[in-house]
C-alpha positions, 0 to 999 in steps of 0.5 A, spaced: 402 569 662 398 571 655 404 575 652 408 568 655 403 564 651 403 568 645 410 569 643 409 561 645 404 561 638 407 566 633 414 562 632 414 556 625 413 550 626 419 547 627 418 540 624 416 543 617 422 548 617 427 542 620 425 537 614 426 544 608 433 544 611 434 536 610 431 535 604 436 541 602 443 538 605 440 531 601 440 535 595 447 538 596 451 531 597 447 528 592 451 534 587 457 533 591 457 526 590 455 527 582 461 531 582 465 527 585 464 520 581 464 524 574 457 523 573 456 530 570 460 535 566 457 542 569 452 545 574 447 550 574 446 554 578 439 560 579 442 566 580 439 573 580 441 574 573 438 568 570 441 560 571 448 560 569 452 554 567 458 552 570 463 545 567 468 542 571 474 542 570 475 534 571 479 528 568 473 525 564 472 532 562 478 533 559 477 526 556 471 529 551 474 535 550 479 532 547 475 526 542 471 532 540 477 537 538 481 531 535 481 530 527 480 523 527 473 520 527 472 517 534 466 512 536 464 507 540 461 500 538 457 494 539 458 487 537 453 488 532 456 495 530 451 499 533 454 506 534 454 508 542 458 515 540 460 519 535 464 525 535 463 531 532 469 529 526 466 523 525 459 526 522 462 531 518 466 525 515 460 522 512 456 528 512 450 526 517 447 530 522 451 527 528 443 526 531 442 522 525 449 518 526 448 516 534 443 509 535 445 508 527 449 502 524 455 504 522 454 498 517 451 503 513 456 507 511 460 501 508 461 499 503 458 490 502 464 488 502 468 492 508 461 490 511 463 482 511 470 484 512 467 488 519 463 484 522 467 478 524 472 482 527 466 486 532 463 478 532 472 476 536 472 475 543 480 478 542 483 483 547 488 487 541 484 491 536 484 491 528 486 496 523 483 495 516 483 500 510 475 501 508 470 506 504 466 511 508 459 512 504 458 520 505 451 522 505 451 526 501 453 519 495 460 521 495 466 516 499 472 517 504 478 512 504 478 512 510 483 508 516 479 505 521 483 502 528 479 498 534 481 496 541 475 492 545 473 496 551 472 493 559 465 492 559 465 495 566 458 491 568 455 492 562 452 484 557 456 485 551 462 488 548 463 495 546 469 496 541 472 505 541 474 506 534 479 511 530 477 513 524 482 517 519 481 520 513 486 518 508 484 522 502 490 526 503 494 521 503 491 517 497 492 523 493 499 525 495 500 517 494 498 518 486 502 524 486 508 521 488 506 516 483 505 520 479 511 523 479 515 516 481 512 515 473 515 520 470 522 519 472 521 513 468 519 515 463 526 520 462 530 514 465 527 509 459 528 515 453 535 516 456 536 509 455 534 509 448 538 515 446 545 510 450 543 504 446 542 508 440 549 511 441 553 505 443 548 501 437 551 507 432 558 509 433 562 505 440 559 497 436 561 501 430 568 503 431 569 496 435 568 493 429 572 498 425 578 496 430 577 488 429 577 488 421 584 493 422 587 489 427 585 482 423 588 486 417 595 488 420 595 479 423 595 477 416 601 482 414 606 479 420 610 475 418 609 467 418 616 465 423 612 471 427 608 464 431 609 469 438 607 475 435 601 472 431 599 468 438 599 475 441 595 477 436 588 473 435 588 473 443 587 480 442 582 480 436 579 475 441 578 479 446 576 485 442 571 480 439 567 479 446 568 486 447 564 488 442 560 483 444 558 485 451 557 492 448 551 490 444 549 486 449 548 492 454 544 495 448 540 491 449 538 491 455 538 499 455 533 500 450 531 492 445 530 494 440 526 487 438 521 489 442 521 497 438 521 493 431 517 485 433 514 486 440 513 484 446 513 476 445 521 475 441 524 480 446 522 475 451 525 471 446 530 473 446 532 475 453 531 468 455 535 465 451 542 469 452 541 469 459 541 462 458 546 461 454 550 466 458 548 464 466 548 455 463 541 456 467 535 451 463 530 456 462 523 453 459 519 459 455 512 458 453 508 463 449 505 464 442 504 471 439 499 475 439 495 477 434 496 485 435 501 488 439 500 490 446 500 497 448 507 499 448 507 501 456 504 494 457 510 491 453 516 496 456 513 493 463 513 486 462 520 486 460 523 489 465 519 486 469 523 479 466 528 482 466 529 484 473 527 477 474 532 474 470 537 478 473 534 476 481 535 469 479 542 470 477 544 473 482 541 471 488 536 465 486 542 459 485 536 456 481 539 450 476 531 451 472 527 457 470 521 457 467 517 463 464 510 462 461 507 468 458 498 468 457 492 472 455 485 470 458 481 475 456 483 481 458 489 480 463 496 478 460 499 473 466 506 473 466 509 468 471 517 466 472 519 460 476 526 458 478 527 452 483 533 457 486 534 458 494 528 462 495 526 467 501 522 469 506 517 475 503 514 476 509 520 477 514 522 484 515 526 489 510 532 491 514 533 484 514 535 482 507 539 484 502 537 490 500 538 490 492 533 485 492 528 489 496 529 495 492 529 491 485 521 488 487 519 494 489 521 497 482 517 491 478 511 492 482 511 500 481 512 499 474 506 493 474 503 499 477 504 504 472 500 499 467 494 498 471 496 491 474 499 487 481 505 482 481 506 478 486 512 474 490 511 466 492 517 464 496 519 459 501 525 458 504 530 452 499 522 452 496 524 457 489 521 463 487 514 464 483 514 472 480 506 473 477 504 479 473 497 481 472 495 487 467 489 488 464 488 490 457 485 497 456 478 496 451 482 497 444 487 492 446 483 488 448 479 488 442 485 487 438 488 480 440 481 477 440 484 470 439 487 468 446 495 466 447 
């Protein structure tokens, strides 16, 4: 009896052991639940060699690794622009520590103009996202050109809307654009030099030879006997054809490089071109401009002349216009050339593939001409209501001082 009683009193209390087992089981079940639902990315296990971290290769983890490794900035914003999440790439873009980026306002890295554009976009409750171009202000004072694209995220029970933002660094793209623009500019300069040489050859050689042939032909016609009426008529027709050929060669030489532009300036060149266009096509053309008090820079004069030349070419080929107005004005340091026609017009917003490729190529070249000299070209057109081409070019300080009187 004593032995049995001793055995009974030496056994541990079963209630305490059972409670400990139940606590461990509950902890294991909670850990498994968190792993299944994706609430944890890693598990820390205590061992003989110290704590060890085991990462969980779940779908959510793979997405998170992808976002952290991507070369674009990734953000999650509230409707007020507060950054809830940002990857390391965005922190490097704005040159700020990630801990200072999280919880801050995205508007802090934008200019005032970009903030005014972004705020209403974040406030809108739309299913589709948006895309804008912006300049990011980095922590060291530098600026970064960026493309910002956004899409609204599902609320999943949240009270306010959130947005997924992808920020792409456009520095390299802008640099490539500038290099391409500079290369194209050099090509245009080479073309203008070749035009000048060809125009000079046509004027100094071909035109003079044709004029000499025309003079000799006229002398030969005068030597024909009076009875050779048929031959005389044929000779006169050939003389007329030679005269038209001389005029056509002169017109081609002027279009290649008008000497009046180099010698007299922009306004006389515009007048000569408009007069020639109206006389050749029969289209009514009204030119409104006055002489400048001083010459504009040669590149600006050439750009405006070429844009007018190409626009009138488009009017002749495509517009079916009866009236054209050309206006050259100057306000402050801005020179503006406006060309309007009452032709059939077109839809500038229509995809280029549905429009005539030659016209699109012409408009592209005109825009490039304006861009070369720091200006901008806009096209306003409505089907059946004509087209308006407007070019605005800022003058450099030296040219602005020389032209103190408006046109």
